[in-house]
C-alpha positions as CSV (number, residue, x, y, z in Angstrom):
1,D,-59.7,32.2,-42.0
2,R,-62.8,32.8,-44.2
3,S,-61.6,30.5,-47.0
4,S,-61.0,27.4,-44.9
5,P,-63.4,24.4,-45.3
6,S,-64.5,24.7,-41.7
7,S,-65.4,28.4,-42.1
8,A,-67.3,27.5,-45.4
9,R,-69.3,25.0,-43.4
10,R,-70.1,27.6,-40.7
11,R,-71.3,30.1,-43.3
12,G,-73.7,27.5,-44.8
13,T,-71.8,27.0,-48.1
14,D,-72.7,23.7,-49.8
15,F,-69.6,21.9,-48.9
16,T,-70.5,18.7,-50.8
17,Q,-70.4,20.7,-54.0
18,M,-67.1,22.2,-53.0
19,D,-65.8,18.7,-52.4
20,A,-67.1,17.7,-55.8
21,G,-65.0,20.3,-57.5
22,L,-61.9,19.4,-55.6
23,W,-62.2,15.7,-56.2
24,F,-63.0,16.2,-59.9
25,T,-60.0,18.5,-60.3
26,Q,-57.7,15.9,-58.8
27,A,-59.3,13.2,-61.0
28,K,-58.4,15.3,-64.1
29,A,-54.9,15.8,-62.8
30,D,-54.5,12.0,-62.3
31,L,-55.7,11.3,-65.8
32,E,-53.4,14.0,-67.3
33,S,-50.5,12.4,-65.3
34,A,-51.4,9.0,-66.7
35,N,-51.4,10.4,-70.2
36,N,-48.0,12.0,-69.6
37,D,-46.7,8.6,-68.5
38,M,-47.6,7.1,-71.9
39,H,-44.9,9.2,-73.5
40,P,-42.1,9.8,-70.9
41,L,-39.2,11.9,-71.9
42,T,-36.8,9.5,-70.4
43,G,-36.9,5.7,-70.0
44,K,-39.5,3.1,-70.8
45,P,-43.1,3.7,-70.1
46,A,-44.6,1.9,-67.1
47,Y,-48.0,1.1,-68.4
48,E,-49.1,-0.5,-65.1
49,W,-48.8,3.0,-63.6
50,V,-50.8,4.5,-66.4
51,C,-53.6,2.0,-65.6
52,Y,-53.2,2.7,-61.9
53,K,-53.6,6.4,-62.4
54,C,-56.6,5.9,-64.6
55,Y,-58.1,3.7,-61.9
56,R,-57.7,6.4,-59.3
57,A,-59.0,9.1,-61.7
58,V,-62.2,7.1,-62.3
59,E,-62.6,6.5,-58.6
60,K,-62.1,10.2,-57.8
61,A,-64.5,11.2,-60.5
62,L,-67.2,8.9,-59.1
63,R,-66.6,10.4,-55.7
64,A,-67.0,13.9,-57.2
65,Y,-70.3,12.7,-58.8
66,H,-71.6,11.5,-55.4
67,Y,-70.5,14.7,-53.6
68,F,-72.1,16.9,-56.3
69,K,-75.4,14.9,-56.2
70,G,-75.4,15.2,-52.4
71,N,-75.8,11.5,-52.0
72,G,-74.7,11.7,-48.4
73,K,-72.3,9.1,-47.2
74,L,-70.4,7.4,-50.1
75,P,-71.7,3.9,-50.7
76,A,-68.2,2.4,-50.8
77,S,-64.6,3.2,-51.5
78,D,-64.0,1.0,-54.5
79,I,-65.2,1.7,-58.0
80,H,-67.8,-1.1,-58.1
81,G,-69.3,0.2,-54.8
82,L,-69.2,3.8,-56.1
83,L,-71.4,2.8,-59.0
84,L,-74.5,2.6,-56.8
85,G,-76.8,5.4,-57.6
86,V,-74.9,6.9,-60.6
87,D,-76.4,7.7,-64.0
88,T,-76.6,4.6,-66.3
89,N,-74.2,6.0,-68.9
90,I,-71.5,6.6,-66.3
91,R,-72.1,3.3,-64.6
92,D,-71.8,1.5,-67.9
93,I,-68.4,3.1,-68.7
94,A,-67.1,2.5,-65.2
95,F,-68.3,-1.1,-65.3
96,R,-66.5,-1.7,-68.7
97,F,-63.4,-0.1,-67.3
98,C,-63.4,-2.4,-64.2
99,N,-64.1,-5.5,-66.3
100,F,-61.2,-4.5,-68.6
101,I,-58.6,-3.3,-66.0
102,G,-59.8,-5.0,-62.8
103,N,-61.4,-3.6,-59.7
104,E,-58.3,-4.1,-57.5
105,A,-55.9,-1.2,-57.7
106,N,-53.2,-3.2,-55.9
107,S,-53.0,-5.6,-58.9
108,M,-51.4,-2.7,-60.8
109,Q,-48.7,-2.3,-58.2
110,Y,-47.7,-5.5,-56.6
111,P,-46.4,-8.8,-58.1
112,G,-48.5,-11.8,-57.3
113,I,-51.7,-9.9,-57.2
114,A,-51.8,-9.1,-60.9
115,R,-51.3,-12.7,-62.0
116,F,-49.5,-15.5,-60.3
117,G,-45.8,-15.5,-61.4
118,K,-46.0,-12.2,-63.3
119,T,-45.3,-8.6,-62.4
120,P,-47.8,-5.8,-63.0
121,N,-45.4,-4.5,-65.6
122,E,-45.9,-7.7,-67.6
123,V,-49.6,-7.8,-67.1
124,F,-50.5,-4.3,-68.1
125,P,-49.1,-3.6,-71.7
126,L,-49.6,-0.7,-74.0
127,T,-53.0,-1.8,-75.2
128,K,-54.4,-1.9,-71.7
129,A,-53.0,1.5,-70.9
130,E,-54.4,3.0,-74.0
131,Q,-57.9,1.6,-73.4
132,A,-57.8,2.6,-69.7
133,L,-57.0,6.1,-70.8
134,E,-59.9,6.1,-73.2
135,Y,-62.4,4.8,-70.6
136,G,-61.1,7.4,-68.2
137,K,-61.5,10.3,-70.6
138,E,-65.0,9.2,-71.5
139,L,-66.1,8.8,-67.9
140,L,-64.5,12.1,-66.7
141,K,-66.2,14.0,-69.6
142,L,-69.6,12.7,-68.5
143,V,-69.0,13.6,-64.9
144,E,-67.6,17.0,-65.9
145,D,-70.8,17.7,-67.9
146,I,-72.9,17.0,-64.9
147,I,-70.8,18.9,-62.3
148,Y,-70.2,21.9,-64.5
149,A,-73.5,22.0,-66.5
150,S,-74.4,25.6,-67.3
């Protein structure tokens, strides 16, 4: 199959840039899903899931950045580790995001990790979800401008 990733590699296509587009597309989808969760059609919003999806969107956008730049092996798998070697403006936003939301995705999912004696639903209110979305949008815009610069 000529369109498969392995055939693209054999033909000499720059697979890291292909990866960048895929990872960035998923980052945008994650952020859009988080935005949708802010205003669910049924039931109460789960702001911890908005924060979690924003965390994953930021992580995937940083991976896309590294793939696009051809930085070789990723420096790490968490957001703080992925900040190595990125542009200062992107690093600053991601750092603010992590300081605000935390650098542990599990804290947005599991009781006891978020804060002792509290559930993630209690720890991540509307204000955190709104700010997480803003940081996510800002960071994804910067990465998008780099990946899709004309």
